[in-house]
C-alpha positions in Angstrom: 118.0 93.2 108.5 119.1 96.5 109.9 118.9 98.2 106.4 115.4 96.7 106.0 114.3 98.1 109.4 115.6 101.6 108.5 113.9 101.5 105.1 110.6 100.2 106.6 110.5 103.0 109.2 111.5 105.7 106.6 108.8 104.4 104.2 106.2 104.3 107.0 107.2 107.8 108.2 107.1 109.4 104.8 103.9 107.7 103.6 102.0 108.6 106.7 103.1 112.2 106.5 102.2 112.4 102.9 98.7 110.9 103.5 98.0 113.3 106.4 99.3 116.3 104.4 97.1 115.3 101.5 93.8 114.6 103.4 94.0 117.1 106.4 94.3 120.8 106.3 96.8 122.5 108.6 95.6 122.3 112.3 92.6 120.1 111.3 92.0 117.4 113.9 90.3 114.1 113.0 89.3 112.0 116.1 90.3 108.4 115.8 89.5 107.6 119.5 87.6 110.8 120.6 89.3 112.6 123.4 92.3 110.3 123.4 93.9 109.9 119.9 93.4 112.3 117.0 95.2 112.9 113.7 96.1 116.6 113.7 98.2 118.1 111.0 100.9 120.4 112.4 104.0 122.0 110.7 106.7 121.9 113.4 109.3 124.5 112.6 111.3 123.6 115.7 112.7 120.6 117.4 110.9 118.5 120.1 107.9 120.3 121.5 108.5 123.1 119.0 111.6 124.3 120.7 113.9 126.5 118.6 111.4 127.5 115.9 113.0 129.1 112.9 116.4 127.5 113.2 116.1 125.1 110.3 119.8 125.2 109.4 120.8 124.4 113.0 118.5 121.4 113.0 119.7 120.2 109.6 123.3 120.5 110.8 122.5 118.7 114.0 120.7 115.9 112.1 123.6 115.4 109.7 126.0 115.2 112.6 123.9 112.6 114.4 123.6 110.6 111.2 127.3 110.7 110.6 128.0 109.7 114.3 125.6 106.8 114.1 127.0 105.5 110.8 130.6 105.7 112.1 129.7 103.8 115.3 127.4 101.2 113.7 129.9 98.4 113.1 131.5 98.5 116.5 128.2 98.1 118.3 126.3 95.1 119.6 123.3 93.9 117.7 120.9 95.4 120.3 122.7 98.8 120.0 122.7 98.6 116.2 119.0 98.1 116.3 118.6 101.1 118.6 120.9 103.2 116.4 118.9 102.1 113.3 115.7 103.4 114.9 117.3 106.7 115.7 118.9 106.9 112.3 115.7 106.3 110.4 113.9 108.9 112.5 116.6 111.5 112.0 116.6 110.9 108.2 112.8 111.0 108.1 112.6 114.4 109.8 115.6 115.6 107.9 113.8 114.9 104.6 110.9 117.1 105.8 113.2 120.0 106.9 115.1 119.9 103.6 111.9 119.7 101.4 109.6 122.0 103.4 111.5 123.9 106.1 109.5 122.1 108.8 108.6 118.7 110.0 105.1 117.2 109.4 103.6 116.0 112.7 100.2 114.4 113.0 99.9 111.9 115.8 98.0 113.6 118.6 97.5 111.9 122.0 95.9 115.1 123.4 98.1 115.1 126.4 101.4 115.4 124.5 102.7 117.6 121.7 101.8 116.3 118.2 104.5 114.0 116.8 105.1 111.6 113.9 106.5 108.1 113.1 110.1 109.4 112.9 109.8 111.0 116.4 108.5 107.7 117.7 111.4 105.8 116.2 113.9 108.2 117.7 112.3 108.0 121.1 112.1 104.2 121.1 115.8 103.9 119.9 116.9 106.4 122.6 115.0 104.5 125.3 116.6 101.2 124.1 120.1 102.9 124.4 119.3 104.2 127.9 118.2 100.7 128.9 121.4 99.2 127.6 123.6 101.8 129.3 121.8 101.3 132.6 121.9 97.5 132.3 125.6 97.5 131.4 126.4 99.9 134.3 124.8 97.5 136.7 126.4 94.3 135.4 129.1 92.7 137.5 131.6 93.0 134.6 131.1 96.7 134.4 134.1 98.7 135.5 136.5 95.9 135.1 139.2 95.8 132.5 
């Protein structure tokens, strides 16, 4: 099931990026819900919010390290944490593919109040939020801190 989740997110990420790159020109914005949600093609040469533009090798290295870390810690995790890690892994691989192929990440989901992002970014964010939830929940449980 986890492999299916990863492959599904990767396929969705790469297909949506391909479609937007094919049918939109760079910086073209197509309103889906006018004033709220647009499809806007952006080439992100940095990380989140465009931070660190021009450091492709650093982001490739960081992505590879995250992928290795996730794979090494996968089996010793609970099912919930494995699902969270799968989301992060799929997102990291999706954006890594873009960086390796193009030198930038294709972004296109534009909520108008947030920087433009993609399916991979969404998967990473949801996976990270799940992990934060788990860590917070575990730290508050009565069994936490006992050996």
